[in-house]
C-alpha positions in Angstrom: 25.6 20.5 -0.1 25.2 18.7 -3.6 25.3 14.5 -3.7 29.0 14.6 -5.5 30.0 17.1 -2.9 28.8 14.4 -0.4 30.5 11.4 -2.1 34.0 13.0 -2.2 33.7 13.5 1.7 34.8 17.3 2.5 36.3 17.8 -0.9 34.7 20.6 -2.7 34.5 19.7 -6.3 34.3 23.4 -7.2 37.5 24.4 -6.3 36.2 27.5 -3.9 37.4 27.4 -0.4 35.0 27.2 2.6 35.9 28.2 6.1 34.1 26.6 9.1 36.4 27.1 11.8 38.9 29.5 13.3 40.9 28.8 16.8 41.3 30.4 19.0 39.0 33.4 18.1 41.2 36.0 18.8 44.9 36.8 18.9 47.7 39.2 19.5 49.7 40.4 16.4 52.4 37.6 15.7 49.9 35.4 17.2 49.0 31.7 15.2 45.3 30.9 14.3 44.6 27.5 12.9 41.7 28.0 10.2 39.4 24.7 9.2 37.7 23.9 6.2 37.8 22.4 3.1 39.6 23.4 -0.8 42.1 25.1 1.4 45.1 24.5 -0.9 45.6 25.7 -4.5 46.2 23.0 -7.2 49.5 24.0 -7.7 52.1 23.5 -4.8 51.9 26.8 -3.7 50.5 28.0 -0.5 47.3 29.7 -0.1 46.2 33.8 0.4 45.0 34.6 4.0 43.9 38.0 4.6 43.0 39.8 7.8 41.2 42.9 7.0 42.8 44.6 4.3 46.3 43.0 5.5 48.0 39.7 4.3 48.8 37.0 7.2 51.5 34.8 6.5 50.9 30.6 6.2 52.8 28.4 8.1 51.3 25.1 7.2 48.4 24.3 4.7 46.8 21.4 3.8 43.5 20.9 2.0 41.3 21.1 5.2 43.4 23.4 7.1 45.8 25.8 7.9 48.0 27.5 9.7 48.4 31.4 9.7 50.3 34.2 11.5 48.2 37.1 12.5 50.1 40.0 10.7 50.8 43.7 12.5 48.2 46.0 11.6 45.5 43.6 11.7 42.3 44.7 13.5 39.4 42.8 14.8 37.2 41.8 11.7 36.8 38.9 8.9 39.4 36.6 7.5 39.2 34.9 4.6 41.3 32.4 2.1 42.0 32.8 -1.7 42.7 29.9 -3.5 42.3 28.7 -7.1 41.1 32.1 -8.3 38.5 32.0 -5.7 38.0 33.4 -1.9 36.2 32.0 0.9 33.7 32.8 3.1 34.7 34.5 6.0 35.2 33.9 9.7 35.9 36.5 12.3 38.9 37.1 14.3 39.3 39.7 17.4 43.0 41.4 17.2 44.4 42.8 20.5 45.6 46.5 19.4 48.4 47.7 21.4 48.3 50.7 23.6 51.5 51.2 25.3 55.2 49.9 24.2 58.4 49.9 25.3 57.8 48.6 28.7 58.8 45.5 30.8 55.9 43.8 32.6 56.7 40.5 34.0 53.0 39.5 35.4 49.9 41.0 35.3 48.7 44.7 34.6 46.8 46.2 36.9 43.7 48.3 36.6 42.5 50.9 39.6 38.6 51.6 40.1 38.5 54.1 37.5 39.8 51.8 34.5 43.4 53.6 34.2 46.3 50.8 33.6 49.4 50.3 35.4 52.1 48.3 34.3 55.3 47.9 35.2 59.2 48.2 33.5 60.9 45.9 35.5 64.3 45.6 34.1 66.9 43.3 35.2 67.7 41.9 38.5 69.4 44.9 40.3 68.9 47.1 37.2 67.6 50.8 38.5 65.3 52.1 35.6 63.6 55.9 35.5 60.5 54.5 35.8 59.4 51.3 37.5 55.6 51.7 36.9 53.4 53.6 34.2 50.0 54.8 34.1 48.0 54.6 31.3 44.5 56.8 31.5 41.4 56.1 29.5 42.5 57.7 26.3 45.5 55.6 26.7 48.0 58.3 27.2 50.8 56.8 29.3 52.6 58.9 32.1 55.6 57.7 34.5 54.3 57.1 37.8 56.8 55.8 40.1 60.2 55.7 39.3 62.2 55.1 42.6 61.4 51.2 43.0 63.8 48.9 42.1 62.4 45.7 40.0 58.7 46.7 40.4 57.2 43.0 40.0 53.1 43.0 40.4 50.8 45.6 41.4 47.1 45.0 43.2 44.3 47.2 44.6 42.6 47.1 47.7 39.5 47.4 48.3 39.6 51.3 48.8 41.7 51.5 45.6 45.0 52.1 47.4 47.8 50.3 45.2 50.6 48.0 46.5 53.7 46.6 44.4 56.2 44.1 45.2 59.8 44.6 44.8 61.5 41.2 43.6 65.2 42.9 44.7 64.6 44.2 48.0 61.3 41.6 48.9 59.4 44.4 50.0 55.8 45.1 49.5 55.4 48.9 49.0 52.1 51.2 49.2 51.9 53.5 46.8 49.8 56.8 46.6 48.1 58.6 43.9 51.2 60.6 43.5 53.1 57.9 42.8 55.4 58.1 46.3 55.9 54.8 48.3 56.3 53.8 51.9 56.7 50.2 53.0 54.3 47.9 54.0 55.6 44.9 54.6 59.4 43.9 54.1 61.5 40.5 54.1 59.4 38.5 51.5 62.3 36.6 49.9 61.9 37.6 46.1 58.5 38.5 46.4 56.9 38.6 43.0 53.0 38.1 42.8 50.6 39.8 45.2 46.6 39.4 45.6 44.0 40.2 48.8 41.5 38.1 49.8 37.8 38.8 50.8 39.4 39.7 54.4 41.8 41.8 52.7 44.7 40.2 53.5 47.7 40.1 51.3 49.3 37.4 50.2 52.3 37.6 48.3 54.6 35.0 46.6 58.2 34.3 47.3 59.7 32.9 44.6 61.8 30.3 46.5 58.5 28.5 47.5 56.5 30.4 50.0 53.6 31.9 50.1 53.1 34.6 52.9 49.9 35.9 54.1 50.0 39.1 56.1 47.2 40.2 58.1 45.6 43.6 58.0 47.3 44.2 61.0 50.9 43.6 59.3 51.4 40.4 60.9 53.4 38.1 58.4 52.5 34.2 58.2 53.6 31.5 56.6 50.4 30.3 54.7 51.9 27.5 52.2 54.9 26.4 50.3 55.4 25.2 47.1 58.2 24.2 44.6 60.6 27.1 44.0 59.9 29.0 40.9 62.7 30.1 38.1 60.7 33.1 37.8 57.8 34.4 39.7 55.1 33.2 41.3 51.2 34.6 40.0 48.7 34.9 42.4 44.5 35.1 41.6 41.8 33.8 43.7 38.9 32.0 42.3 34.9 33.6 43.2 35.0 30.9 45.7 37.7 31.9 47.7 40.6 29.7 46.9 44.0 31.2 45.7 45.3 29.7 42.5 49.4 29.9 42.0 51.4 29.6 39.1 55.3 29.4 39.1 57.5 28.2 36.0 59.7 25.5 37.0 62.3 24.2 35.3 59.9 21.6 33.8 57.7 22.3 30.5 54.8 20.5 32.3 53.9 23.1 34.9 50.9 23.3 37.2 48.1 25.5 38.4 48.3 25.1 41.9 45.1 26.0 44.1 45.2 26.8 48.0 42.3 26.5 50.0 41.8 29.0 52.8 43.7 26.8 55.3 46.7 26.5 53.3 45.7 23.1 52.0 47.9 22.7 48.5 46.4 20.4 45.2 46.9 20.4 42.1 44.2 22.1 39.8 45.7 21.5 36.6 48.9 20.1 35.3 50.2 20.3 31.7 51.1 24.0 31.3 54.6 25.3 29.6 56.1 28.5 31.8 52.7 29.7 33.4 52.8 32.8 34.5 49.7 35.7 35.2 46.3 34.5 36.0 43.0 35.6 36.1 39.3 34.5 36.5 36.1 35.4 34.9 32.7 35.7 36.8 31.9 32.2 35.7 34.9 30.6 37.3 36.8 29.8 34.6 40.7 30.8 35.0 42.7 32.4 32.3 46.7 31.6 32.2 49.4 33.6 30.3 50.8 29.8 29.1 51.9 27.6 26.4 49.4 24.8 25.8 50.6 21.5 23.5 53.3 24.1 22.7 51.1 26.8 21.5 51.9 30.3 23.8 48.8 32.8 24.6 45.6 32.8 27.3 44.8 29.7 28.1 41.2 28.9 29.2 40.6 26.2 32.2 37.0 25.6 33.4 36.2 24.7 36.8 36.3 20.8 35.8 40.0 21.2 34.4 39.4 21.4 30.8 41.8 23.5 29.3 42.0 25.6 25.7 43.8 28.2 24.0 41.9 31.5 23.9 44.0 33.6 23.0 47.3 33.1 20.4 50.0 35.6 21.7 53.7 35.3 21.5 55.8 36.4 24.7 52.3 36.9 27.2 53.0 37.3 30.6 49.9 38.4 31.7 46.3 39.3 31.9 43.5 41.9 33.5 40.0 41.9 32.9 38.6 45.5 31.9 35.4 47.4 32.3 33.2 46.9 29.1 34.2 43.3 28.7 37.6 43.5 27.6 40.9 42.4 29.2 43.9 44.0 29.2 47.0 41.4 28.0 50.6 42.0 28.9 53.9 40.8 26.7 57.3 41.2 27.6 57.4 44.5 26.4 53.7 45.8 25.6 50.4 46.1 26.9 47.3 45.4 24.6 43.6 45.8 24.8 40.9 43.0 23.5 37.5 43.7 23.0 36.0 40.4 24.7 32.7 39.5 25.5 33.8 37.9 28.8 32.7 39.5 32.1 35.6 39.4 34.5 35.8 38.9 38.2 36.4 41.9 40.2 40.2 42.5 41.2 39.5 42.5 44.7 37.1 39.8 46.1 33.8 41.1 47.5 
């Protein structure tokens, strides 16, 4: 940097914009990212231009040292530049998730079978019978009807053998789903059954929206494992690498918690301060990723083992995620499923 630049602090005397940082570094179309640098505002009272590859994004807030831009539809992973005063900045890189299936209605995490096929629900309104309850998205991203007879399909999980299970918040039943898509009852009487997850011993846990976490042993005996505050939406469950059960459940508060339940059923608050936290998943290092709002910004929030939180993916209407083979993630919104190329190795969905 020239001496005159140092004297003026961050002010870039030649007027050329310079980018230093983008936060978060990944987004869905419609998500908002913050670009930090210098000379990012034109001399005139007008907004700069932001290009996501070949597509122009909209600038929501601008100043000399930062701006907030919305990722446009059609954007792909790649460079982002800012144009002001006839100059174009250096590029910073942003990963953009690509839609792979639309016109769905997930209410929690998508799920992957051992071959990498993706499953997502069309849950519908409470008591609404929809033509297809669960869709299968194959490795070529072809989407096909899979389960047709379930009312309000909610959460999907696979056991160690690749057997699918799905909960219904309508009838409080967990169903076992065959590869043909036919169903049989695995457990019933689960209240408003929402999130489900398996532990290392192959016990199945079910969140009842009224406040109970049930444990279903391999012989199908049912126990009350823990009790939490009732949720206005659903419980979402995931096991950590250490074998603790983590639970989210939105309440009427805008400052909700992520709960940790140890193998004995003791409940503690792991993190407090999220808005409407929903689906969650772990990476192999024990970092937790939650579809939630943090400080008013919606997306995927990363919470490290020490309880430090940061927005990792920007995106509206996110309800869940699942890690996929090849360091990728599958992200579910209220109407679609996206794939994000992400250099984060996820924890296997079924604890080993």
